N, C-alpha and C positions, 0 to 999 in steps of 0.2 A: 750777407756784404764782403767778405772773406777770397770767395770765394770767388764775382765779382773783379777785386782788384788783383789777383791770379789770373784770371781770365785775360784783366788788360794786360798787365808785366807780360803776359808768355809772347801773347799779339804784338805789341812791341819791343820783343829782342828778335824775331824773324825776320826784323832790317837784314840783324847780323850770315842771318842765315841767308840770303837770297846775297848779302857782298860776297861773301860766299864764296859762293856758287862764280858768278859776276867775274870776281879775279884770277877764279882757276882755267876757263873759258876763256879772260882774253892771257894771260900767263900758256896759257896750252898754242894760241895763234900769234905770239909772241916770235914762239919758238920758232914755228910753221914759219914764219916773218924770216928770219934771222938762216933757218937753213936753207932759205932760197934767194936770201943774198947780203951773203957777209959783213958786207961793207958801208952797207946800212943798218951798225948795231947799234950804234950806238944814238942817233935816236932815236929804233925801238925802247934799244934801252928808254930813253930818258920816257919819250910815253907811253911804256907802260907802268914804269914805277910812278909819274904822275895821278894817270888810271886808277893804277888801284892804293894811291895813296887816299881820292876822293871816295875811292868805293867802301875802303875802310874804317873813312868822317861817320859813313851815312849809317854805318854799322853799332859805331860810337855813341851816333847820338841815339841808335834805338836804344844803346845799354840808358844813357842815363836815362830815354824821358820812363825804362820800365823801372829805372829806381825810385825817380821823382814819384808814378803813379803805389810807388809799397810807402816808403816813406812819409809822402803824402795826405795816404787817401787812408792810412792807418790811425 
């Protein structure tokens, strides 16, 4: 049973990996957008920060679920 709990928690934390990749891609695209249109810097930055916050929230949800799996099922 303990092994299955660890596997479930590991799968739940995979959301953090996806969020990290998503934030990296978004930051790269925002940098390209600012390089092409420097006058749109403020709008691009605002959209980037909002998107990064949403992606990071997904990672935090995965982490919390992993902790709940470990604590509740032991």
